[in-house]
LOKETI-514693 format. One record per atom (N, C-alpha, C): x, y, z. Coordinates in pm, whole numbers, padded with zeros to 5 digits, always signed. Atoms other than C-alpha are relative to their C-alpha. Example, Ala and Ser with C-alpha at 12.3 -4.5 7.8 and 13.67 -1.06 7.14 Angstrom:
+00089-00119+00000/+01230-00450+00780/+00090+00120+00000/-00082-00119-00006/+01367-00106+00714/-00077+00109+00073/
// end
This chain:
-00013-00011-00108/-03205-03783-02614/-00105-00119+00073/+00097+00092-00018/-03419-04021-02366/-00089+00075+00045/+00103-00047-00021/-03739-03914-02318/-00046-00085+00151/-00005+00061-00139/-03849-03963-01915/-00141+00074+00077/+00078-00087-00060/-04155-03820-01654/+00026-00005+00102/-00034+00029-00134/-04192-03762-01338/-00156+00095+00002/+00144-00030-00023/-04547-03722-01169/-00023+00045+00147/+00032-00142-00142/-04664-03502-00878/-00208-00006+00033/+00178-00028+00022/-05077-03465-00747/-00034+00103-00130/+00023-00134+00083/-05037-03169-00980/+00010-00048-00177/-00010+00028+00142/-04955-03329-01322/+00143-00083-00018/-00113+00065+00013/-04693-03542-01527/+00105+00107-00099/-00084-00110+00036/-04398-03293-01612/+00162-00119-00108/-00148+00078+00107/-04149-03462-01949/+00076+00057-00008/-00179-00020+00006/-03782-03423-01949/+00066-00091-00137/-00089+00048+00065/-03543-03540-02173/+00140+00016+00049/-00120+00003-00057/-03189-03654-02043/+00096-00042-00115/-00065+00083+00138/-02900-03738-02253/+00166-00004+00166/-00140-00005-00095/-02594-03901-01982/+00099-00093-00060/-00145+00080+00069/-02278-03986-02182/+00089-00037+00106/-00090+00069-00105/-02030-04234-01983/+00114+00105+00001/-00119-00130-00037/-01730-03972-02094/-00038+00085+00026/+00040-00132-00071/-01931-03678-01995/+00055+00053+00120/-00033-00030-00120/-01721-03479-01733/-00105+00157+00068/+00057-00132+00013/-01814-03153-01558/-00190-00017+00085/+00156-00012-00071/-02198-03021-01395/-00079-00019-00126/+00059-00047+00081/-02465-03054-01567/-00057+00081-00098/+00016-00078+00065/-02626-02872-01824/-00117+00012+00023/+00097+00003-00010/-03004-02784-01731/-00086+00110-00094/+00060-00097+00007/-03230-02614-01965/-00114-00010-00010/+00150-00031-00054/-03508-02422-01843/-00066+00073-00129/+00100-00100+00092/-03776-02256-02161/-00037+00036+00118/+00059-00071-00047/-03940-02018-02106/-00176+00022+00011/+00163-00033+00006/-04320-01893-02085/-00042-00033-00148/-00030-00017+00140/-04478-02041-02381/+00074-00081-00098/-00099+00105+00083/-04215-02229-02570/+00032-00193+00111/-00038+00193-00101/-04071-02592-02494/+00090-00047-00053/-00118+00034+00036/-03800-02819-02515/+00085+00046-00085/-00084-00059+00128/-03703-02734-02851/+00044+00130-00057/-00037-00140+00026/-03649-02417-02786/+00178+00004+00013/-00164+00051-00018/-03255-02535-02685/+00025-00098-00060/-00044+00171+00086/-03202-02813-02993/+00138+00092-00013/-00143-00038-00004/-02879-02544-03048/+00081-00017+00067/-00119+00012-00160/-02741-02566-02714/-00001-00145+00021/+00020+00166-00055/-02861-02968-02686/+00134-00059-00146/-00023+00043+00133/-02696-03039-03076/+00199+00045+00046/-00171-00087-00049/-02330-02795-02920/+00078-00095+00099/-00061+00045-00083/-02271-02973-02582/-00032-00164+00002/+00039+00150-00005/-02388-03314-02662/+00127-00092-00026/-00034+00056-00032/-02246-03588-02563/+00215+00044+00122/-00066-00064-00076/-01981-03326-02385/-00040-00015+00150/+00045-00028-00112/-02175-03285-02090/-00087-00057+00035/+00162+00004-00039/-02470-03418-01924/-00114+00078-00024/+00147-00090+00069/-02778-03256-02052/-00161-00027+00080/+00145+00021-00012/-03122-03192-01954/-00099+00112-00021/+00130-00104+00020/-03435-03016-02081/-00114-00034+00076/+00137+00094-00049/-03795-03043-02005/-00099+00112-00041/+00135-00074+00068/-04132-02880-02088/-00069+00027+00158/+00072-00029-00132/-04224-02734-01794/-00146+00003+00046/+00135+00028-00035/-04521-02811-01604/-00117+00097-00084/+00087-00069+00043/-04853-02658-01782/+00080+00057-00167/-00064-00060+00120/-04607-02624-02122/+00026-00121-00073/-00038+00117+00146/-04605-02874-02465/-00081-00113+00087/-00012+00130-00032/-04576-03210-02344/-00112-00013+00174/+00019-00028-00172/-04644-03136-01966/-00130+00066+00050/+00192-00048-00031/-05072-03029-01983/-00008-00179+00012/+00107-00117-00113/-05302-03053-01800/+00137-00023+00106/-00073-00024-00172/-05098-02905-01467/-00090+00042+00074/+00086-00129-00126/-05288-02765-01144/+00077+00032+00044/-00095-00038-00047/-05182-02549-00986/+00157+00078-00009/-00089-00072+00025/-04930-02325-01194/+00047+00077+00091/-00070-00093-00076/-04682-02170-00969/+00171-00022-00040/-00163+00028+00016/-04272-02081-01044/+00020-00098+00153/-00026+00074-00111/-04252-02265-00680/-00032-00142-00024/+00009+00189+00092/-04452-02594-00823/+00104-00017-00102/-00089+00051+00068/-04241-02595-01081/+00184-00031+00033/-00114+00052-00049/-03939-02560-00898/+00029-00181+00103/+00001+00174-00044/-04045-02866-00712/+00005-00093-00056/-00038+00169+00105/-04034-03079-00961/+00072-00022-00098/-00157+00026+00068/-03731-02984-01121/+00071-00055+00129/-00098+00069-00101/-03559-03065-00753/-00059-00114-00040/+00045+00146+00013/-03766-03413-00807/+00070-00065-00079/-00100+00119+00078/-03638-03521-01105/+00149+00069+00016/-00134-00067-00082/-03256-03310-01041/+00031-00153+00088/-00011+00106-00079/-03299-03591-00756/+00030-00160-00009/-00015+00107+00047/-03405-03878-00950/+00110-00031-00118/-00079+00016+00089/-03164-03853-01189/+00168+00045+00059/-00105+00045-00078/-02873-03856-00937/+00089+00161-00041/-00102-00128+00064/-02777-03483-01063/+00028+00122+00135/-00043-00078-00114/-02606-03333-00741/+00062+00206-00044/-00073-00096+00052/-02428-03029-00940/-00001+00062-00112/+00047-00007+00106/-02587-02863-01213/-00008+00177-00088/+00032-00113+00041/-02593-02575-01418/-00096+00032-00057/+00083-00041-00034/-02853-02371-01455/-00010+00149-00122/+00017-00112+00097/-02998-02211-01803/-00171+00005-00061/+00151-00046-00035/-03304-02044-01767/-00020+00136-00099/+00048-00085+00101/-03472-01848-02075/-00118+00059+00037/+00113-00067+00010/-03692-01576-01954/-00090-00063+00140/+00026+00049-00106/-03958-01756-01714/+00107-00096+00072/-00037+00104-00037/-03722-02042-01697/+00091+00016+00084/-00097-00076-00132/-03479-01793-01495/-00073+00022+00111/+00053-00029-00109/-03760-01772-01236/-00006-00160+00060/+00049+00137-00101/-03798-02141-01145/+00146-00064+00025/-00116+00025-00058/-03401-02137-01161/+00016+00054+00115/-00057-00079-00089/-03369-01874-00951/-00105-00057+00191/+00016+00063-00150/-03644-02056-00649/+00033-00146+00017/-00027+00129-00037/-03480-02359-00698/+00112-00029+00092/-00114+00018-00049/-03178-02215-00589/-00018-00020+00138/+00005+00004-00136/-03334-02086-00287/-00061-00079+00054/-00003+00130-00085/-03429-02442-00206/+00099-00058-00005/-00142+00096+00061/-03152-02592-00327/+00145+00044-00037/-00094-00122+00059/-02880-02353-00320/+00167-00154+00024/+00007+00132-00001/-02684-02720-00303/+00097-00037-00160/+00032+00080+00153/-02794-02794-00648/+00096+00071-00116/-00064-00124+00091/-02599-02484-00838/+00118+00045+00013/-00141-00019-00004/-02301-02507-00971/+00025+00163-00075/+00011-00148+00096/-02391-02160-01213/-00173+00025-00029/+00132-00092+00067/-02698-01949-01325/+00062+00030-00159/+00002-00002+00123/-02713-01912-01675/-00125+00084-00056/+00085-00070+00068/-02980-01639-01831/-00005+00039-00080/+00023-00013+00084/-03119-01585-02109/-00102+00131-00025/+00103-00080-00017/-03336-01261-02099/-00119-00018+00081/+00154-00001-00177/-03513-01326-01763/+00022+00099+00097/+00007-00090-00133/-03520-01097-01452/+00014-00048+00107/-00001+00039-00152/-03476-01114-01119/-00116-00023+00088/+00135+00037-00038/-03751-01268-00910/+00057+00113+00161/+00055-00057-00054/-03657-00989-00651/-00106+00105+00012/+00134-00098-00031/-03965-00745-00582/+00048+00148-00033/-00094-00131+00033/-03685-00454-00541/-00008+00049-00075/-00034-00086+00135/-03675-00390-00916/-00123+00066-00055/+00050-00003+00065/-04017-00392-00987/-00121+00106+00072/+00109-00131-00101/-04257-00050-00924/-00094-00013+00046/+00128+00038+00035/-04612-00071-00893/-00046+00027-00064/+00073-00001+00137/-04684+00021-01233/+00017-00113-00089/-00012+00146+00038/-04502-00301-01338/-00085-00099+00034/+00133+00080-00077/-04729-00478-01120/-00094-00018-00004/+00132-00052+00011/-05021-00325-01211/-00008-00082-00135/+00006+00002+00096/-04925-00391-01579/-00007-00146-00018/+00045+00194-00041/-04867-00766-01517/-00092-00046-00010/+00144+00094-00030/-05167-00816-01375/-00149-00010-00100/+00120-00006+00100/-05377-00700-01682/+00073-00104-00083/+00007+00119+00103/-05234-00999-01900/-00082-00041-00061/+00092+00102+00098/-05510-01200-01995/-00056+00065-00045/+00124-00063+00053/-05742-00967-02067/+00061+00106-00115/-00060-00054+00157/-05511-00768-02319/+00059-00085-00096/-00027+00111+00080/-05403-01077-02477/-00123-00009-00050/+00070+00065+00058/-05730-01188-02541/-00096+00094-00100/+00004-00147+00093/-05814-00810-02690/+00034-00094-00163/-00126+00017+00183/-05578-00953-02998/-00064-00111-00032/+00033+00147+00125/-05715-01216-03353/+00103-00079+00134/-00075+00153-00033/-05578-01526-03250/+00145-00020-00088/-00134+00017+00083/-05329-01510-03548/+00098+00124+00048/-00096-00162-00007/-05227-01144-03504/+00072-00031+00158/-00087+00033-00080/-05137-01268-03153/+00147-00103-00002/-00135+00088+00020/-04914-01551-03214/+00101+00052-00098/-00061-00074+00031/-04750-01341-03492/+00099+00051+00100/-00025-00141-00121/-04671-01038-03228/+00094-00099+00116/-00060+00093-00115/-04553-01343-02990/+00103-00009-00068/-00167+00054+00096/-04308-01519-03237/+00107+00145-00058/-00105-00130+00032/-04168-01137-03397/+00039+00060+00145/-00070-00029-00106/-04123-01047-03036/+00101-00088+00050/-00083+00102-00123/-03926-01358-02918/+00178-00005-00121/-00136-00029+00105/-03719-01336-03303/+00029+00079-00097/-00009-00095+00090/-03546-01150-03503/-00021-00107-00131/-00038+00140+00143/-03460-01487-03770/-00094-00021-00026/+00093+00041+00024/-03730-01591-03935/+00001-00150+00045/-00019+00098-00016/-03608-01935-03830/-00048+00038+00182/+00054-00037-00186/-03669-01831-03436/-00100+00040+00041/+00112-00076-00008/-03966-01658-03532/-00082-00169-00047/+00020+00130+00066/-04085-02025-03728/-00051-00039+00124/-00015+00087-00159/-03971-02232-03370/-00134+00075+00063/+00029-00070-00101/-04161-01967-03192/-00159-00034-00034/+00083+00021+00001/-04445-02041-03344/-00116-00111-00014/+00005+00126-00061/-04428-02394-03359/-00045-00048+00128/+00004+00069-00117/-04417-02428-03038/-00127+00076+00068/+00146-00073-00060/-04768-02226-02994/-00105-00097-00039/+00148+00041-00016/-04937-02451-03155/-00065-00113+00075/+00062+00056-00094/-05046-02700-02879/-00107+00040+00080/+00165-00096-00086/-05271-02406-02731/-00103+00034-00109/+00178-00011+00108/-05633-02280-02865/+00045+00119+00149/-00028-00165-00050/-05584-01898-02795/-00111+00017+00175/+00091-00022-00144/-05835-01927-02432/+00123-00092+00055/-00117+00048-00096/-05525-02171-02270/+00097+00121-00004/-00144-00104+00067/-05199-01948-02461/-00106+00104+00109/+00031-00123-00103/-05401-01644-02279/+00024+00009+00163/+00052-00006-00118/-05460-01806-01953/+00195-00035+00027/-00147+00001-00037/-05097-01953-01951/+00124+00128+00001/-00098-00134-00047/-04954-01581-01990/+00000+00041+00111/+00043-00065-00114/-05154-01458-01750/+00071-00076+00169/-00047+00051-00060/-05042-01737-01539/+00170+00013+00068/-00186+00035-00056/-04629-01682-01583/-00001+00160+00026/-00067-00090-00040/-04664-01332-01558/-00093+00055+00100/+00075-00052-00101/-05012-01193-01313/+00086-00094+00119/+00002+00112-00110/-04906-01533-01134/+00134+00036+00081/-00121-00066-00100/-04546-01406-01052/+00040+00093+00107/-00006-00112-00169/-04620-01079-00861/-00038-00072+00114/-00046+00078-00156/-04684-01297-00551/+00118-00087+00025/-00117+00112-00068/-04427-01544-00569/+00160+00126-00037/-00166-00103+00008/-04141-01244-00595/+00040-00028+00132/-00046-00051-00116/-03917-01211-00337/+00179-00028-00037/-00181-00016-00002/-03526-01177-00303/+00115-00152+00043/-00084+00160+00016/-03308-01492-00372/+00152+00018+00042/-00164-00018-00020/-02951-01518-00227/+00031-00126-00056/-00065+00101+00084/-02720-01667-00489/+00098-00028+00019/-00162-00013+00019/-02398-01743-00423/+00066-00088-00097/-00061+00058+00117/-02288-01967-00747/-00030+00122-00139/-00006-00111+00027/-02160-01749-00984/-00137-00045-00099/+00145-00017+00092/-02424-01613-01253/+00040+00110-00139/-00044-00123+00112/-02365-01452-01606/-00160-00006-00024/+00139-00054+00051/-02682-01239-01743/+00001+00007-00144/-00009-00030+00136/-02751-01204-02115/-00178+00035-00038/+00168-00061+00113/-03037-01046-02341/+00083+00060-00110/-00022-00030+00103/-03076-00980-02668/-00009+00161-00032/+00016-00196+00051/-02996-00609-02793/-00121+00017-00063/+00155-00018+00018/-03336-00648-02987/-00071-00056+00089/+00115+00076-00055/-03545-00795-02719/-00072+00132+00059/+00018-00148-00062/-03782-00532-02658/-00165-00070+00057/+00054+00062-00109/-04022-00780-02438/+00007+00083+00127/+00014-00043-00152/-04139-00558-02143/+00115+00082-00036/-00103-00095-00036/-03866-00394-01975/+00121-00136+00045/-00121+00069-00019/-03638-00684-01995/+00148+00000+00021/-00114-00031+00019/-03350-00532-02117/+00023+00098+00137/-00019-00095-00160/-03392-00258-01812/+00031-00079+00089/+00020+00050-00071/-03462-00505-01556/+00163-00080+00051/-00156+00145-00012/-03101-00752-01632/+00076+00168+00002/-00113-00096-00013/-02918-00376-01662/+00016+00055+00119/-00001-00050-00139/-03025-00260-01321/+00055-00136+00157/-00046+00142-00073/-02937-00654-01175/+00119-00003-00015/-00131+00046-00054/-02610-00659-01294/+00067+00152+00029/-00020-00119-00109/-02575-00297-01149/+00027-00042+00156/-00031+00032-00093/-02640-00389-00856/+00044-00112+00046/-00047+00112-00030/-02522-00739-00833/+00155-00023+00004/-00143-00002+00048/-02207-00701-01003/+00015-00189-00144/-00002+00191+00073/-02312-01042-01218/+00041+00118-00179/-00060-00057+00129/-02155-00943-01567/-00156-00040-00123/+00136-00058+00054/-02423-00825-01839/+00050-00074-00146/-00004+00024+00137/-02406-01001-02217/-00126+00038-00080/+00095-00028+00083/-02585-00825-02464/-00002-00073-00153/-00032+00080+00126/-02619-01069-02776/-00043+00124-00136/+00027-00054+00074/-02615-00854-03100/-00110-00065-00079/+00082+00022+00077/-02870-00938-03357/-00106-00099+00062/+00046+00122-00054/-03102-01145-03134/-00127+00099+00114/+00111-00062-00063/-03442-01074-02989/-00048-00065+00116/+00027+00041-00110/-03624-01224-02668/+00116-00162+00060/-00030+00169-00013/-03516-01590-02752/+00136-00023-00073/-00166-00032+00106/-03129-01500-02827/+00069-00141-00030/-00060+00165+00037/-02995-01882-02805/-00063-00029-00091/+00037+00038+00126/-03249-01942-03102/+00028+00074-00110/-00004-00154+00041/-03187-01553-03284/+00169-00090-00020/-00124+00038-00023/-02797-01666-03202/+00064-00079+00048/-00060+00069-00137/-02705-01992-03051/+00088-00014-00039/-00203+00026-00015/-02321-01992-03188/+00069+00099+00086/+00006-00055-00098/-02336-01691-02967/+00008-00033+00150/+00073+00084-00167/-02496-01835-02666/+00086-00111+00008/-00096+00151-00044/-02327-02194-02715/+00158+00066+00040/-00079-00028+00000/-01974-01965-02747/+00005+00032+00163/+00013-00040-00076/-02068-01768-02426/+00005-00095+00168/-00016+00133-00072/-02147-02093-02219/+00129-00025+00006/-00142+00057+00033/-01832-02239-02339/+00088+00084+00151/-00104-00064-00103/-01631-01950-02138/-00049-00009+00130/+00037+00018-00124/-01866-01962-01832/+00036-00132+00062/-00023+00155-00065/-01825-02335-01759/+00152-00002+00099/-00131+00012-00147/-01435-02352-01634/+00013+00088+00066/+00014-00112-00158/-01542-02028-01412/-00017-00122+00098/+00095+00000-00114/-01732-02290-01173/+00051-00112+00068/
// end
């Protein structure tokens, strides 16, 4: 894939694109979650290469897209909108893993015309109606709680929460390497506590499929997805043998679901 950048007053975002001449259908836009980078979707990129236009990024504040000032999901959506317009992508399928799904929803709120579909992996709704006062309280405690853990234990715990397979756990550890402990804890706080004031109901008119790992024990992700599916009617697919990074634990199952989702758009 070709690496490119887009620069705003807040910083420079790195992204990778593949635009094969023979590709048909909407572009697949892969949005990694908090502390992850473009490597999270290697299993999907390899599977869909040559058949669809593909785009994946290091979200602002992550990986190569650092430093970045004023981390908000709204600003992430702005940067992504700029990238899609620069690449001439007018119809995309947003594949948002975890916090990448927040960016996807806020992009849809900004530019509903861009979204041909939304496919989430261990993400959650942006709508504040799903979150209790207790939920919001604990999200706001993220930074100090993480700082209490020794660095190696924190990283190991994060890797085990994200993956069931050794390969997924090791990839998560590799993606955490660029951050020292202070930056890692701050990034997590910006991603979790910072999400609270950005919560908003988003009107999504494109098709939506939700997925969550059967062994995803990251907060209340599974409960939120079950409530999201029940309230909206969005299909929810539980991925066996997978934790939070279900697309890395079971890439073949996520790829097969995407293959089923795309013809409906």
